[in-house]
N, C-alpha and C positions, 0 to 999 in steps of 0.2 A: 394548581397542576394539572396538566392536560389529560384528558380521558381519551383512550384509545379502545376501539372496539375489537381489534386484534392484536396479539403481541407484535414486537418488531420482526420476528422471524418465525417461519413455519414450525421449526424444532426448537424454539426458545425453551420450553418446559420439559424436553425430552432428553434422554442420554443416547448419544450416538452410539450405533452398535459396533462401528470400527472407525479409525482414523480416516478421513476422506479430504483430499486436497481441494482447496477452492477453486473455482474457474469463473470465467466471465469478464475478468478485467485486463487479462493478458492479451497482447498482440504481438506478433513477431516483429522484431525491430528492423528486419530487412524487408519483409514482402507485405506485412500488415495483416497477415491470416491470423484469425482469432483462435484462441486455445479452446478445444473442446475435448470431451472424454475421448475421442478417436484421434485427436492431434495432440500428443503429449510434447510440451515444450521443454527444451533444455537451457540451463542457465549459463552464462559465460563463467567459466572457471576462474577467470582473473578477476573481475568485479563483483561476480556473484549477484549482480542486478539486472544486467540486460539479459533478454530471454529470445529464443529463436525456435521456429518449427521444425528445423532441420539442420543437419550439419553443413549442408550446401549453402544454406542462408548465413549461417555464422561465418563461413569462409569468405563469402561475397562481401559481407559487412565489415570484416576486420580492418580492411584499410581505414575506413572512417571513424570506426570504433576504437582502434589502438590508442589515441592520445588519452581519450577518457578512462578507457580501461585500466592503462598502466597508472595513471594518476590515482584511480580509486584503489587498485590494488595496493599501492604504496601508502595510501591512508590507512587502509585496513592493517597493513603489517605494522605501521608507526603506532597506530592505537593499541594494537596486541602488545607492543613493547612495553608501553606506559601504564597499562590497565591494571597490573598488580600493584603497582605503587600508589594508585589512585584509590585502593580499598576494594578492588574486585578480585574475586579469587580465580577467575577464569581468563587465562591470557588470551583466549579466543574471543573476547566480548564483542568486537566489532563484526566478526563472522556470524556469532550468533544473534546479534542484532538483525543483520541481513536475512537470517533464516526465519526469525521471528516476523519480519516483514513479509517474507515469501509465503509463509503459513497462514497469515491472516490478511492477505491481500484483499479480498472482497469486504471484510468487516472493516479494514481501515480506510478503504475507499468510500464505503458507504458512510462511515463516521464523518469523514471530510466533507462529503458531499451535504450532509445534514448540518454540520457545524457551519458552513460557510452560506448555508440557506440557498444553494444553487437552482433549486426549483423555483423558488420565488424571485431571487436576483441572480441570474446567470453571470452578470458581469463581475460578481465577486471573485470569480475564479481568478481574475487577473490581478486583483489587488492583495488578496490575503491567503493565508496558508494556515493548516492545522499543525499546532505543535503538541506533541504528546510526550511527556516526560515519563520515564521508566524508572523503576527500581529494580535491582538486580538480586537474584538469591539463586542458589545450587538447585539444579533438577536434573534427572536423568535426561529428560527431553528438552533440547535446545529452545523450542518455541515456548516452552514454560518456565524458563528462566527469568521471565520479566513480568512485572506487575504495573499497573497504571498509577502513576503517582498524582499526576494532574494534567489537564489538557487547557490550552489557550489557543486563541485565535490571534496570529501575529501577521505583520505585513509581509508580502512576498520578499522584500528587501532583506529579511531575517537570514536568507540563503546569500552568502558571500563569495562562496567559491566560484571563481570565474568559469571553470570548465563544467561545473555542475549547472551553473547558470545557463550556458551555451546549450547543454543537453536538454535542459527543460524547454528552451526556445525552440530547439529542433523538434521535439516532440509536439509543441504547440503549434508550430506552423503545419506539421504533418495533420494534426487533428482538425485544425481549421480547414485545411484544403479538403478533408472528408467530410465537411459540414459539422463538425463537432464545436463545442463552445470554448475549448481550450484545455488546459492541463492544470488539473487539481494537483497542489503540492501539500504532501503529508510528511512531516518532520518528525522522526523519532529520535529521542535524546536520551542517553543514560550516562550520567557523570559528564565526562568531557568528549564522549564519543556519539557521532550523530549518523543518522541514515535518512537520505532525503528519497521519499517514495514519489514519483511522478504518475499521475493517473489521468490518462486522456478521456474527457468526458463526452459522451453521445450528444447529437444534435438535441435541443429542447423537445422536439416532437417524440423523441424515442425515450426521453426520462420518464419513467413511470412510477419511480419509487415514491412511496408515501412520505409525506413530511413528518418528521419525528423530532420532537424536542427532548425526548429521553434518551437520545444517543449516547450521551456519557455513561449512564448506568448499564445500557446494552453493551457497549464496548467492554466495559469493566467485567460484566457478566461472562461474555465468551471468552476474554482472555484469562481470567482468573479460574474458570473450569477447564480450561486447556481445549476448548472446542474450535475446531478448524473447519467446521462445516455449516458456517452461518449462511442462511438463505433469506435474503430480505424480502419485504412484502412489497408487491406493485398493484395498485389498483388500476384496471383497465375497463375498457367497454366490455370486456368478456368476463369481467368479475375480478375476484383477487387472485392474484398470481404470485407463486414463491419462487424465489431464486432469480 
């Protein structure tokens, strides 16, 4: 078992004072502006996955986003109609899965980065994806209605929806144009419902996250405790940096 001089997160062993939305992985799907505490993003109400820095960007992007948005919204509606018969009490399972992904954006992106060993082998981003299987249970807070059942490294071909694949490729082209290594794919799955979470990864020179082999236990720790304030550790020339 590997020994680490620091925990995986600055606040790993502390209790948060209040709920805090994660930041650092979202960029506007229209103009590419990164989300910061002063620039709060809005999710598309149709697909609940695409994000924008402003209403103007959302309007400009709509003609190119319309097809994937309507497709995703239809999938959400279809999943909601079959979820109760599949043994899940909440008919809004698909929507809750998307809320879970939104609440744990940084944590899931970090786990995928570690699972695919992107710091050591950046090319893995083009071949594999992280599959996170979840179990469902009732809870007042939507992001706490899921627990980690298992995790697997799967080929990117696991994603078979043509429109979703096109959306991933679009993000990948944009990421590489900006000097990034590509789009990390994290797949959340609960029963027959799934959520594909694409994460555009920075250029190698900007990747400072420490390599961690204990990522499965860290992922489980923050999900089970309902923590949405994960702040990963980076080791830089300036020392250890959190977040």
